[in-house]
N, C-alpha and C positions, 0 to 999 in steps of 0.2 A: 735352335735354342733361342728362347726369348731374350731380348736385350733390354735391361733396365738401366736407364741413364739417369743419374742423380746430379743435379746442378747445385753447387754450393757446398762448402766444407765447414759450416759452423754448426750450431746446435741442431737445427732442423734437418739439414742435409746429411750430417754425420749419423744422426739417429736413424733416419730413413735408410741409408745405405747399409749400416751395420745390421739393422733389424731385418731388412730384406734378404741380405745374404745368409744370415743365420737361419731364417725360415725357409728360404728357397733352395739353398745348397746348390746342387748341380742342375736344378730345374731352370736356372736362368743365369746369364752373365750379368753381373752388377758392375757398373762403371761410374765413378764419380769424377766430375770436372769442377775444378776450382780455379779462380783467377791466379792465385798464388800457391806455391808449393807448401808454404807454411801456413798453419792456422794457429790461433791464439785463444787461450781461455779468457774471454773478455770480461767476465765479472770481476777479475782481479786487476784489471787495468787501473782502477782508482788507487789500488795499493801501490802501483808503480809510481803514480803521481806524488804520493806522500813519502816515497823512498823506502817502503818496507818490503817491496819485491822488485825484482829485476825482470825486464821484459823477456830475457833469455830463458827464465824459469818457466815461462808460460807458453812456449811454442811447441807445436807438434808438426813433424815432417810428414805430410800426407803421402808423399811418394814412397815412403817405407812403411808407414803405419797401416795403410789400407791393403797393400798386397799381402801383408802378414795375415790378414783375415780373408783372403781370397777375392778382394775387390780391386779392380783395375783403376788406375788413376791417370787422368789427363790434365795437364795444365793449360788453361785457356780462359779468356774473358768472353763471356757470352755476349753476343751482339744482338741476337733476336732468335725467336722460336717460330718456325713455320709449322703450326699445328696440323695443317692439312696434309703436308708432305712428310710429316714426322721427322723433321730435320732441325737441328740446332746449328746456327751459324756462330762462329766464335773467332777470336783473334788469338793466335799463338804467341808465345813469349818473344819470338823473333819478329813479330809484327805482321806476318803473313796470315791469310784468312783460311779457316778450315771449316769443314762440315762434319757433323756427327748425326747419324741416323739412329733411331730408337724404335722399339716396340712399345715400351712404356716409359714415361718421363715423370720424374719427381723434381719439382722446382723448389729450390731452397736458397735462391741467390739474394734473398733479403730485399730491403728497400734502398733508398738513396738518402744520404746525408746532404741536405741542400745548403751547404755552406755558401754557395753562390747567391743565395737569396738574402743573405745578411750583409749589408754594406759595412765594410771595415773589418770583415772576418780575417782577411789575410794579415792585416797589420795588428789587430788587437784581440783576436779570438783565441780562446783556449778551450780544450775539451779532453775527455778521456775515452772517447768512443772508438779510437783506433790506437794501435801501439805507438805510432809516431806522435800522436796527439798527447798521449800520457807522458811520454818522455819530454816533450816540449814544455808541458805544464810543470813537471818535476823540476826542470832547470829554472823555470820562472819563479817557482815557489822558493827555491834556495836563495834567490837574490831579493826576494820581496821584503821590503823594510817596514811595511805597514800601510794602512789606508783602507779604502773601501773595496770590498770584493762582492761581485754579484754572481749568483749561480742560478741558472734556470734553463728552460727548454724553449726552443723555437716551436712554431705551430706544426701540427700534424695535418697534412693534406690527405685526408681520408676519402676514399672513393664512396660513392653513394649508389650507383647503378651500373650494371644489374646487381641485385643483392644476392648473397649466398643463400642456398636453400637450407636454412637452419632456423631454429626458433629466434624470433626477432630480438628477444632479450639477451641472446648470446653475443650480439654485435652492437654494443652501445656506441653512440657518437662521442668521440674523444677530441679534446683540444690539444692534448699532448700525446705523443706516441708512447712514452713511458717516463715517469718521473722518479722511479726508484733510485737511479744513479744520482739524481739531484739531491734527494734526501740523504743518500749515503755520503756524498762528497761534503755536504754541509756538516754532518757529524764528524767526518774524518778531519776536516780542517780545524774544528775545535780542538781535537786531540793534537793535531800537528802544531798549531800555534801555541797551545798551552805547554806542550813539551819544550818548545823553543823559548818560553817565557815572553811571548809576544801577544797573547790574546787581548790584552788591554790596548794594543796598537792597531787592532783589526776590527772593522765593522762589516759584518756579512749581511747581505740582503738576498733572500731567495724569492724568485718570481715565477709565475706560471702564466701561460697564455689563456687559461681558464681559471677554474677553482683548483687550487693545489691539491694533488693526490685525490682527485675526484673519483678514482677507481676504488677507493676505500670507503668504509662506512663513516657516517658523520661522527660516531664516537671515536673512531681511530684518527680522523682528521683533527678532532679537538685535542686528542692526546698529543699529536705531533705539534700542534700549535702551542700547547703547554710546554713541551720540551724546548721549542724555540724561544718561548718567553723566558724560560729559566736560563737559557744560554745567551740571551741578548741578541738573538737573530731576528731580523725583521722579515715579515712575510707579506708579499704583494701579489694579489690576484689580478687576473684579466690584463696582463701586460704582454701583448703580442709583439715580440721583439722585431725591430726593423733594421736598426743600425747600431754599430759599435763605434765609439769614439775614444780618444785617448783617456778622457777623464769621466766619461758617462756613457750610458746606453739609452736608446730612444725606442719607443714603441710606435705602432702604426698610427696612434692618435697624437703623437708628439710629446707624450709624457716622458720624463727623464728620470734616471736613477744615477746617482754618483757611482763611478766605478773606475778604480785604478787597475783592477784585474778582473776580466770578464770571462767567466767559465760557463759554458753552455752545452746542451745537447742540441745540435743543429736542427733546423726544420727537417721534417720527415716526409718524403714523397715517394711515389712509386718508382721502382727501378727502371732506368732508361731502356734497358734491354727488353723489359716486359712491355713498356709503352711502344716499342718498335716492333713488337711481335704481332701475330695474327690478331686482328682487332677484337673479335668476339671472344678471345681467350681471357681478356682482362676487363676490369670495370673502368669507370671514368677517372679513377685515381691512379691506375696502373698496377692494381693488385688483382689476384686471381680469385674469383668467386667459386666456392666449392660447396659440396654437401658435407654432412657430418663425418663422412669417410675420407674427407680431404680430396675428393674426386671432382675435377672440373665439371661445372654445370653444362659445359658445351662439348667437351672432348673427354670421353670416358677412359682414355688411355693416358691422361695427364692428371697428376696429383700436385697439389701445392702444400708446402709445409713452412712453418715458421712465419717470418715477416712478409713473405711473398703472398701469403694467403690473406684475403680480405677478412676472413673470419677471426683472425687473431688480433684482439684488441684487449689490453694494450699490447704493444710489441715486446713480448716478455719471453725470456729464455725458457721458463717452465712450460709455457704454451707451445713454444717451438718444438721442444722435445716430445711433448704429448702428441702433437700433430704428426711428427715424423714417425712415431710408433704406430699410430692408427693407420696412416697411409700404407706403411709397409705390411701391416697385418692384413688390411683389406685386399691389397694386391696379391698377397700370398694365397688367400682363400680363392681368388679368381683363377689362380694358376694351379689349383688342386691340392693345396696344403690345408690340412685340417687344423686350424688354429682359431683361437678366440680373437675377435676384433673388439678392442676396448671401446667403450662409449666415451665420446669426447664431452667433457664438462669443464668449462672455463672457471678457473680460480686464480686469484692473485696470490702467488707464492714467491716470496723473496726474502733475502736477509740483507739488511743495511748494516754494514760492518763499521766498527770504529776500533781498529786494532791497537792504536796507541793508547787508548783508555780501557782496553780489555773487555769490551762488551759489543753486542750487536743487537739490533731490533729485528726480530723475526716476525714476518707478516704472513698471515693466511686469511683471505677474505673473498667471499663470493657474493657479497651483498649487491654489487653492481649488476649482477646477473639475476637478481631476485632471490638469492639464497639467504641463509641465516648465520653463516660462519663469519666471525669478525674477531681476529686476534692480531694484536700488535704488541709484542712483549719484548722489552729490553732485558737482556740477561747476559752474564758472562758466558754461559754455555752456548749461546747463539754465535758468539765469535768462534768458538771451537767448531761448531757446525760448518761455518763458512770455510775454515781452514781444512777440515776433513773433506768437504765437497771439492775444493780445489785440488787436493791431493788425489782424490778418487778420479776426477776427470783426467788429470795428467797421467796417472798410473794406467788407466784403461785406454788412453789415447782417444778419448771421446766416445768410447763404446760403453755407455752407462746403462747396462742392462738392469741394474738395480735401482735406477733413478726413480721409478714410479713408487718405490717403497720409501725412498729417502725424502720425497716431496711431502710426506705426511708427518715428518718429524715435528 
């Protein structure tokens, strides 16, 4: 029996594993390996930071959820992939080393949050990218008495060569890996401090390593700028963060912004495990180049999904789910299953929520890739969409078979 090994238990990996097992059934063993036994619904971590959700509400135990669907689970931190010997080397929870062979591999271990690249991160940095980060920020916000807050993203270290075998316009060059959470947190903090009667004591500055929200149309960017103007939020472009200090942040050119509380999406780099893997599996940034079926351009038994794939720009949950589905469908056809393989088409789809003020901004935009769709709509119903999507993910334990229909809301 063919063995399909999936690495990673977030959007891309979960979608690939669930879809592969649903399509392949008894034709293949499907096994998922993840560093942790628990996975979390990360789009709701900003909600943890402002105290409207608890981290415990957002966790899924992979060791029980996956076997319920016929998928084996192994806990281990991937150290490297030997593509030539078809072996994954990993570290077990007890620290010992293990090896896992495969016939087909789906890589969804994501990228790396390069906090070590920002001087002062340990002393002064806050984020919402991991559960423990969101809890730390929640506790800091509770004690915050007012002052300057900066919110932004570190640089994205995107690979350039070799390129994926896809239309060139599908993979634009990006300064930031994804600025949706920055936009969302800036809206949430307005609601948070307004609710506490402190908005007049807070000054928020949003910064970007390039042009803010460059993955959206110029019309949508202007609309966001108007929202910020109305809220009194300052917007700074081309600020490539280098250092955090107690009362300010500094960019690579020495420019400074006042900051009593520094919230950021850390720099985004290739996963160290992929950088340590077979050299021609990855590009010069540590991401895996593929074709439109998510199949490695060098190893036809390896697929890459989500942030691990050099094709996905920006690093967005919607694209991770789409790539996971396409990869599993393509593999299933190779193993004799008569199923349709979806055509990958990148689109920015996200919802920036502001739960304390009862609305959210729903975004759907493909203009960065040459399309004509450009929607950025604030509405109360969009907050409901975010709530329902969270409940759907948790109810299905990440097996979002209907997601492709929900994405067009």
